C-alpha positions as CSV (number, residue, x, y, z in Angstrom):
1,M,136.9,103.5,119.8
2,R,133.3,104.3,120.7
3,N,133.1,106.6,117.5
4,E,134.7,103.6,115.5
5,W,132.0,101.3,116.8
6,L,129.6,104.0,116.2
7,A,130.3,104.5,112.4
8,A,130.7,100.8,111.8
9,A,127.1,100.6,113.4
10,I,125.9,103.2,111.3
11,L,127.4,101.7,107.9
12,F,125.8,98.3,108.6
13,A,122.3,99.8,109.7
14,G,122.5,101.9,106.0
15,G,123.3,98.6,104.3
16,C,120.6,96.7,105.8
17,A,118.0,99.6,105.1
18,H,118.9,99.4,101.4
19,A,119.0,95.7,101.0
20,D,115.2,94.1,99.0
21,T,114.6,90.8,97.3
22,V,112.8,91.3,93.9
23,F,110.2,88.8,92.7
24,V,109.6,88.4,89.5
25,S,106.7,86.2,87.9
26,D,107.7,84.2,84.6
27,E,104.3,83.3,82.6
28,Q,106.4,81.2,80.1
29,A,108.4,79.4,82.4
30,A,105.9,78.9,85.4
31,V,108.2,80.2,88.1
32,V,109.2,83.3,90.1
33,H,112.1,84.4,89.7
34,V,114.3,85.4,92.9
35,V,116.7,88.5,92.6
36,D,119.1,90.7,95.1
37,G,118.0,94.3,94.3
38,E,121.3,95.5,96.0
39,S,123.7,93.2,94.1
40,A,121.5,92.4,90.9
41,R,121.9,88.7,91.3
42,V,119.5,86.2,90.5
43,T,119.5,84.3,93.7
44,G,116.8,81.4,93.0
45,S,113.5,80.5,91.5
46,I,110.1,79.2,93.0
47,P,108.1,77.0,90.9
48,V,104.8,78.0,90.5
49,G,101.2,77.3,88.6
50,R,101.0,78.1,85.0
51,R,101.5,81.6,83.6
52,P,101.7,83.6,86.4
53,R,101.1,87.1,85.7
54,G,99.9,89.6,88.9
55,M,101.4,89.0,92.3
56,A,101.2,91.1,95.7
57,L,102.9,90.9,99.2
58,S,100.6,90.5,102.5
59,P,100.8,93.1,104.7
60,D,103.4,91.6,107.2
61,H,105.4,90.5,103.9
62,S,105.3,86.5,105.2
63,R,103.5,85.7,102.2
64,L,103.7,86.5,98.5
65,Y,100.3,85.9,96.2
66,V,100.8,84.8,92.7
67,A,98.2,84.4,90.3
68,A,98.5,81.3,88.1
69,G,96.1,82.3,85.1
70,D,95.9,78.8,83.1
71,D,95.3,77.3,86.4
72,D,92.5,79.6,87.5
73,R,94.2,79.8,91.0
74,I,96.2,82.1,93.6
75,D,99.4,80.2,94.6
76,V,100.6,81.1,98.1
77,V,104.0,81.7,98.4
78,D,105.9,81.6,101.8
79,T,108.7,84.5,101.7
80,A,111.1,83.1,104.2
81,K,110.9,79.1,102.7
82,R,110.5,80.7,99.2
83,R,108.0,78.0,98.0
84,V,104.8,77.5,97.3
85,I,102.9,76.5,100.8
86,G,98.7,76.5,99.4
87,H,96.3,77.7,96.9
88,L,93.5,79.8,97.0
89,P,90.4,80.1,94.5
90,S,90.2,82.8,92.1
91,G,87.5,82.6,89.5
92,P,88.5,81.9,86.0
93,D,91.6,83.3,84.5
94,P,93.2,85.6,87.2
95,E,95.3,88.1,86.0
96,R,96.1,91.1,88.4
97,F,94.5,91.4,92.0
98,A,94.9,93.7,94.8
99,I,94.9,92.8,98.9
100,S,92.9,94.3,101.5
101,P,94.7,96.9,103.9
102,D,93.9,94.2,106.6
103,G,95.2,91.2,104.7
104,K,92.1,89.2,105.2
105,R,90.7,89.5,101.4
106,L,91.7,89.3,97.7
107,Y,90.3,91.2,95.0
108,V,90.9,89.1,91.6
109,A,90.3,90.3,88.0
110,N,88.7,87.5,86.0
111,E,89.4,88.2,82.6
112,R,87.5,85.6,80.9
113,D,84.2,86.1,82.9
114,S,84.2,89.8,83.3
115,A,84.3,89.9,86.9
116,V,85.7,90.6,89.9
117,S,86.2,87.9,92.6
118,F,86.3,88.5,96.4
119,V,88.5,86.0,97.9
120,D,88.0,85.3,101.7
121,I,92.2,84.4,102.3
122,P,91.5,82.8,106.2
123,G,88.2,80.9,104.8
124,E,89.6,79.9,101.4
125,R,87.0,80.9,99.4
126,I,84.9,83.1,96.9
127,V,82.3,85.3,99.3
128,A,81.3,87.3,96.0
129,T,81.8,88.5,92.4
130,V,81.0,91.8,91.0
131,E,80.5,91.7,87.1
132,V,82.4,94.8,85.5
133,G,83.4,95.6,82.0
134,S,84.8,93.1,79.3
135,E,88.8,92.0,79.8
136,P,89.2,93.1,83.7
137,E,93.1,93.5,84.4
138,G,93.8,96.4,86.7
139,M,93.2,96.1,90.3
140,A,93.6,98.6,93.3
141,V,91.9,98.8,96.9
142,S,92.0,102.1,98.6
143,P,94.4,102.6,102.0
144,D,91.0,102.8,104.0
145,G,90.0,99.5,102.7
146,K,86.6,100.6,101.6
147,T,87.0,101.0,97.6
148,V,87.9,98.6,95.1
149,V,88.8,99.5,91.6
150,C,89.1,97.4,88.4
151,T,89.8,98.6,85.2
152,S,88.2,97.2,81.8
153,E,90.2,96.7,78.7
154,A,87.9,96.5,76.4
155,T,85.6,98.8,77.5
156,S,88.0,101.2,78.5
157,M,86.5,102.0,81.7
158,V,87.6,102.0,85.4
159,H,85.0,100.5,87.7
160,F,84.6,101.9,91.2
161,I,83.2,99.2,93.4
162,D,82.1,99.2,97.3
163,A,84.2,96.9,99.1
164,G,81.8,96.1,101.9
165,K,78.8,95.6,99.9
166,A,80.6,94.1,96.8
167,V,78.4,96.8,94.7
168,L,79.3,98.4,91.7
169,E,79.1,102.1,92.6
170,D,80.4,104.0,89.2
171,S,82.5,103.9,86.0
172,V,84.5,106.1,84.3
173,L,86.0,106.5,80.7
174,V,89.3,106.3,80.2
175,G,91.8,106.0,77.4
176,T,92.2,103.2,75.1
177,R,92.5,99.5,76.8
178,P,93.5,100.7,80.7
179,R,96.0,98.0,82.6
180,D,97.0,99.3,85.7
181,A,95.9,101.3,88.6
182,V,97.6,102.5,91.8
183,F,96.3,104.3,95.0
184,S,98.3,107.0,96.5
185,D,99.1,105.8,100.1
186,D,97.0,109.2,101.3
187,G,94.0,107.5,99.5
188,K,93.6,111.0,97.8
189,L,95.1,109.9,94.2
190,L,94.1,107.1,91.8
191,L,96.6,106.4,88.8
192,V,95.0,104.3,85.9
193,S,97.5,103.7,82.5
194,S,95.8,102.9,79.3
195,E,98.1,100.8,77.4
196,A,96.6,101.8,73.6
197,R,96.0,105.5,74.1
198,A,99.7,105.6,76.0
199,T,98.4,107.7,79.1
200,V,98.1,107.8,82.4
201,A,94.8,109.4,84.0
202,V,95.1,110.9,87.4
203,F,92.0,110.8,89.6
204,D,90.6,112.5,92.7
205,A,89.8,109.3,94.2
206,R,87.0,110.9,96.1
207,S,84.9,112.5,93.2
208,H,86.0,110.1,90.8
209,K,87.0,112.8,88.5
210,V,90.0,112.9,86.3
211,V,92.1,116.0,87.3
212,R,94.9,115.6,85.1
213,T,96.2,113.3,82.2
214,I,100.0,112.6,81.3
215,D,99.8,112.0,77.6
216,F,103.2,110.2,76.6
217,Y,101.7,109.9,72.8
218,R,101.8,113.6,72.1
219,A,104.9,114.3,74.5
220,S,107.7,115.8,73.1
221,G,110.9,112.9,73.0
222,A,108.4,109.9,73.6
223,P,109.9,106.7,72.2
224,A,108.5,105.2,68.9
225,N,105.7,102.5,69.6
226,V,104.9,104.3,73.3
227,Q,102.8,102.2,75.3
228,A,101.6,102.7,79.2
229,V,101.0,99.7,81.5
230,G,102.6,99.1,84.9
231,I,102.7,102.1,87.5
232,A,105.0,102.2,90.5
233,L,103.8,105.1,92.6
234,D,106.3,106.5,95.7
235,P,104.4,106.6,99.0
236,D,104.0,110.5,98.9
237,G,102.4,110.1,95.6
238,K,104.4,112.9,94.0
239,R,106.3,110.8,91.4
240,A,106.2,107.8,89.7
241,F,107.7,105.3,87.4
242,V,105.8,104.2,84.5
243,A,106.3,100.8,82.1
244,L,106.0,101.9,78.5
245,G,105.7,98.3,76.8
246,R,106.3,98.1,73.0
247,G,108.4,101.6,73.8
248,N,111.0,99.8,75.4
249,H,111.6,102.5,78.2
250,A,110.1,103.4,81.7
251,A,109.4,106.8,82.3
252,E,109.7,108.9,85.3
253,V,106.9,111.4,86.0
254,D,106.0,114.3,88.3
255,V,102.3,113.7,89.2
256,P,101.2,117.3,90.7
257,S,102.2,119.0,87.1
258,G,101.9,116.1,85.1
259,G,105.6,116.7,83.3
260,I,107.3,113.7,82.2
261,L,110.8,114.0,83.5
262,R,112.5,111.6,81.7
263,Y,113.2,108.2,79.7
264,V,114.8,105.6,80.8
265,P,115.8,102.5,78.3
266,V,114.7,99.0,79.4
267,G,114.5,95.3,77.8
268,E,111.7,94.7,75.1
269,R,108.2,95.4,76.1
270,N,108.2,96.5,79.7
271,W,105.1,95.3,81.5
272,G,105.7,95.1,85.2
273,I,107.6,98.0,87.4
274,A,108.5,98.3,90.9
275,L,110.3,100.3,93.5
276,S,112.7,99.5,96.0
277,P,111.5,99.9,99.7
278,D,114.0,102.9,100.1
279,G,112.8,104.5,96.6
280,R,116.5,104.4,95.4
281,R,115.6,102.0,92.7
282,A,113.4,100.9,89.7
283,Y,112.8,97.3,88.5
284,A,111.4,97.1,84.9
285,A,110.3,93.7,83.7
286,S,110.5,93.2,80.0
287,G,108.6,90.0,78.1
288,L,110.2,89.8,75.0
289,S,113.6,90.3,76.1
290,G,113.9,88.0,79.1
291,D,115.3,90.5,81.5
292,L,115.0,93.0,84.4
293,T,116.5,96.3,84.6
294,V,117.6,97.8,87.5
295,I,117.2,101.4,87.4
296,R,119.3,103.8,89.7
297,R,117.1,106.9,90.0
298,D,120.0,109.4,91.3
299,D,121.8,109.1,88.0
300,G,119.4,106.7,85.9
301,A,122.1,104.2,85.4
302,T,120.8,100.9,84.6
303,T,121.8,97.1,85.1
304,T,120.6,94.1,82.8
305,I,119.8,90.9,84.3
306,K,118.7,88.1,81.9
307,L,116.0,86.1,83.5
308,G,114.8,84.3,80.3
309,G,111.5,82.9,79.4
310,K,108.8,85.8,79.9
311,P,109.0,88.2,82.6
312,W,106.0,89.7,83.5
313,G,105.2,91.3,87.0
314,V,107.4,92.8,89.9
315,A,106.8,92.8,93.6
316,V,109.6,93.8,96.3
317,L,110.4,92.7,99.6
318,P,112.1,94.9,102.0
C-alpha cells in the first residue's frame, strides 16, 4: 500500500510540474488569449487595451503586464483573477518592454519617440527617459539589473543603457532591423535577432562584442522568406528557439556552436515565441494565420490552436 501511495504521489507531482498557462496577446482583437499548455486548450480571454503586443510576468508571477500600443499605456493583469486591475504610464506607442529583476521597474520601448521610458511600478509614474535610435523595439535587462538593452530597428543598433543612472553607455551595429533581445540567466550572453537580415547575434554581455552570428539566410535548408524575430532561450543559455517570421517556421539552435539543429513548421508570420517552464514545449504565435503552435521538443511534434485575430506575443505562467 505504501509503495502504491508513493507511486501515485510521484505521478501527481510530475503532472503538476508540467502544467502551465500560456498568455497570447492579440493585437487585432485587443485581448490576451489564455491557453492550457499541457492540453492545448483555450481556456479564456482577457480584454485589454488597443493593440496589445509585448508582455512580461512579474517575478512573483502574480501580475502580467501588457503593452497596449494604441492606448499609450501598460495594462496590469491579475493572473489569478485573469482581469485588468490597473494601468501604468508607458510613454507613447509602447511595443516591447522588460521588467527589472526586483519587479519594481519597467523599461519600455517607445517606438514613435525613439526613446526608452523608465516606469516606477509602485509609484505608477515615468521617472526617466533615455533617447535611443529610431523605432526602438526589443528590450532586455541583465539578471543583475544593472544594464538595460534596447534594439533600434531603423538604425540597426543595439543600445546598452546604465539602469541606475539612466544613461546611454554604448551602441553597437547589428543586422538589419533588430527585433528581440534576451539575456542568458547567468548574464554572460545576450542574443539579438535581426528580422530583415535573418540573423541572431550572440554577444559577450560584458564586453558588448559579438562572439558569433547565427545566419539563417545563408544556412543550408533554411525556409523561403526566412526572417529572425522572437527568441526563447533555455535557462542555461545553450539552446534557443527563434521565430522565423514570414519563413513560417521556428528554428532550434545550439547557442555555443551557432549551429541550427532543426526547423519546425508553424503558422504564418511567426512573431512571438516562448518556452514552457519545464522546457518541454515551445509556443509560437503567428499573426497572419491567427494561431498558436505548440511544439513538443522531444520529437518536434506540433499542435495548432486556432485563436483568430493577430496573435503577437507569448508569456508562460508556471
